[in-house]
N, C-alpha and C positions, 0 to 999 in steps of 0.2 A: 689611613685613619689610625689614631692611637688606640692602644688597648682600652684605655678609659672610655673613649668615645664609643668604641664598639660595645663595651659593656653597658653603657647608658642606653645605646640604641636597642640592644637586646632586651633591656628592662622596660623602656618606655614605649617601644613600638607596639607590643601586644596590648598594653594598656590603652594606647590611642585607638587601635583598631577596635578594641572592646567598647570604648566610649562611643565611637562612630556608629558601630552596629546597634548599640543600645538606643542611641538617638533615633536612628532609622526605624527601629522597632516601635519606639513610642510614637513617632510621627505616623507610621503605617497603622498602628493600633487606633490612634485618634481618627485617622481618615476612615478606617473601617467602621468605627463606632458611629461617626457622622453619617456614613452611608446607610447603616442599619437603622438609625433614628429616622432618617429621611424616608427610608422604605416603609417603616412602621407608620409614620405620619401619612404617607401616601396611601397605604393600605387602609388606615383608619378613615381617611377622607372618603374612600370608596364604600367602606363598611357602613359609615354613618350617613348615607345618602338620605336627604329629606324626601319623603314620599308625599306626593300631592294626591289628596283624596277628594273626590267629588261625589256627593250623595244626592239622592232625590229629596229627602226630608232631613230636618235638623237632628232628629233623635239618633240616626245612624252616624251622622257626622260627629256628634258628641261622644258616642261610644267608641268610634275609631280614634278620636283624640285621646280618650282616657287610656285606651289600650296601647296606642302608638307613642304617646307622650311627645318628647322633643323630636322624635323622628318623623312626625307627620305635620302637614298643614291641611286643613279641611275647608271645604266649601259646600254648603247646602243650597240647592236651587230653590227649595220651598222652605223658607225660614221665618216668615213674618206671620203674625196672628191674622187670621182671616183669609189667608191663602188656602185654596182648595186644590189638592193634588189631582182630584178627579177632573177638574175643568181647567187646570193650569195650561197656559199656552207658552211653550218654550220660545226663547229668543235666540238670535245668533250668538249672543254672549254666552248663553247656556251651552250651546253647541261647542263653543270655543273652550269652555271650562271642562267639558267632558273630553274633548280632544287632547287637552293638555294634561289630563289626570294620569297618574301612574296606576291608580286603582279607582274604580267607580263602584258604588254600593247602591243597589236598588232594593226597595222593600219587596216588590213583587206582589203576588196574590191579587193582581188586577187593580192595585191601588195607585200605582204611578206609571201607567203605560206610556206617558209622555217621555219619561226618562229612558225607558228601554228603547224607545224610538231613537233617542239621541245616541245611545251607545251603539245601536245597530248602524247608525250613519257615521260613526266616528272613524277616524283613520285606523288602518290595520294595526292591531295590537295583539299580544299573546292572549289566549283565551282566559288565562287566570288573572287578567287585569280587570275583568268585570265580574262582580259578585252580586248575586240575587239572594236575598235573605230567605224568602219563601217560608215554608212551614216545616219545622224539624220534628214537631211532636203531634202533628195533626191539627187541622183547623176546621172550624165549622162554617166557613164562608166569610168570617170576619177577618179583614186584612190587617187590622190594627194589632199586629203581633207584639208590639212593644208594651202593650198592657198586660202581657203574660211574662212574668219574671222568668219562668222556666224556659220559655221560647227564646228570650234574650240571652239567658245563660248558655243555651245550646248554640247560639249564634256566635258567641265570643271566640271560641277556638278557630272557627273559619275566618273571622276577621283578623285575628292575631296571626295566623299562618300566612294569609295573603300579604299582610303588612311586613312580616319578617322576610318573605321572599322578595318583595319589592325593595326593601331597604338593604338586603344582604346582611341582616343583623337579627339575632335571635331575641333581642330584648322584648319585642312585643309578645313573644310567647310567655315569658315569665310575668310580664305585666298583665297579660290576659288572665293568667291564673289568679293573680291578686285581685283583679276586678271581679272574677267569679266568686271569690270569697266575700266580697262586699255585697254582691247580689244574693249570696246564700244567707247573709244576715237579714236582708229584706224579706227573703222567703221565710225565714224563721219567724220574723215579726208577723207576717201574714198568717202563718199557722197559729200563732198565739192569739191574734185578734179573731180568727175564725171561731174560736171557742165561744165567744160572745155574739158572733154574727150568724152562727149556724141557724138556718131556717128563716132568717129575716127576709122579708120580701122587698124588692126594689123595683122602681120603674125608671127606665132609661128612655129619654127622648131620642137618642141615637145609640147604636149598639157598640160604639167604639170602646167602651170601658168594660165590656162584659167579661173578658178573660180574668181581670183582677177580681171582679165581684164573684165569679165562679170559684176562684181560688179561696175566697173568703167563706165559701160554703153558703152563700146567700142564694135565694130563689128569685128568678125573674118573673115579675107579675105583669110585665108590659103586654098588653093585648096584641095578638098576632096581627089583627087588622091595622093597628097603628104602625107596627114594624113594616108591614107591606107597603103602606102609604109612604113612609119615609124612604124606603128603598127605591120606590118609583117616583120620588120627588113630587108627591101629591099630598093634598090635605086629607086627613082621616075623615071618615064619614061622621055625621052627627051622632049616629048610634055608638060608634067606637069612642067618641069623645065623652058621651054620656056614661059609658062603661068606666072610663078613667076617672071621671068625677065621682062616681059611686065608690070606686076603690079608695080614693083619697078621703072622701067625707066619712066613710065607715072605718077608717084607719086600718084598712087591710094591706096597706103599704107602709113600710117603715122609713123609706128613703126615696127621694127623687133626685136623679142626676141629669143635668142638662149639659149641652155642649156650649161653652162660653164663646166659641168662635162662630156659631151660627144660631139663629133664632128666627121664629116667625110668629104669627098671631096665635097659633095653636100651642106652641111651646110656652109662650107667655101666659096663655090661659091656664095651662097645666100648672105653671109656677104659682099663679095667683090662687088656684084651688088648693094647692099644697100648703101655702102659707096660711090660708083661711082655716085649714084643718090642723094646723100646727105640725105638719109633716116636714121634716128637715129637707132642704133643697141644697144640693151641692152643684156648683158650676165648675165643671172640670174642663180641661183643655184636651182637644183631640190630638194636637201636635205639641211638641216640646215648647214650653214658654221661653221667651228670650231671657238670656243671662241666667239660665238654670241648667244644671246637669240632669241627666236622666235619673241618677240615684236620688238627688234632691227632690225631683219632681214626684217620683213614685213614693218616696218617704213622706212627702207632704200629703199625698192622697190618702195614705194609710193613717196618718195622724188625724185627718178629718173624719174618717170612718170610725176610728177608735174613740174620738171625742164624742161622736153622736151616740155610740153604743154604751158609753159610761152612764 
């Protein structure tokens, strides 16, 4: 080999080796980057698992949906107006919905015993896959805890933590905090309205709304005899009905609230007496109305009370 060839070889060989090594480094780097991206995507897929939530009544399904957002899908077994959780007869489809759920939410407090029967019969799952709301701040025997904004606010962290655990994602925790802020705004409105509601007397044909009315600092004028009859699914005595008529005709009651999902001849009679005496009558829902969020529902109830007191 000539001196010139050797010289060229000594110059170009290192350059060629350097170029080859650089190409290999770039190829290897791209491969590693693709593997990292694939790994992140795979991890993200696991982290963002969709949580299937089955609840006894629609109100808890809505709250779970608001807290979980895109991470959850919800099914409420009792979701139609007129359905009574006390007498609801579960179906095989209901049992399947409970079996397939990643998280079930029952109201508890004796309100939805059918649902807890379903969860007890469901396939073996971790204990944290079943949540019973119950009472966080003490109850007076009234199971309709969603009419207490403070009870719902206290329930949100429990729901958020169960959703976060099931999804493997902490997003429900932060969304739960934001939801609590929204509830705090409703609670502030309740306190504002209570200034004009303080001491006003109301009559309830059923006790479902009593928590909210108590938060408004209103007084319950419903005769004990009438409450007892309703609890026992009986008609009140003529003496008790006469007592109610006297309260209305003498304007010793500022407001009557009935359950729009149930009525009988006596509640219709009370409504007629109230209208004759120009006492406002509100027809509220015991359960979450269709196509309405919990916040919208409670906000509308507060609007009605505020409108009457003006």
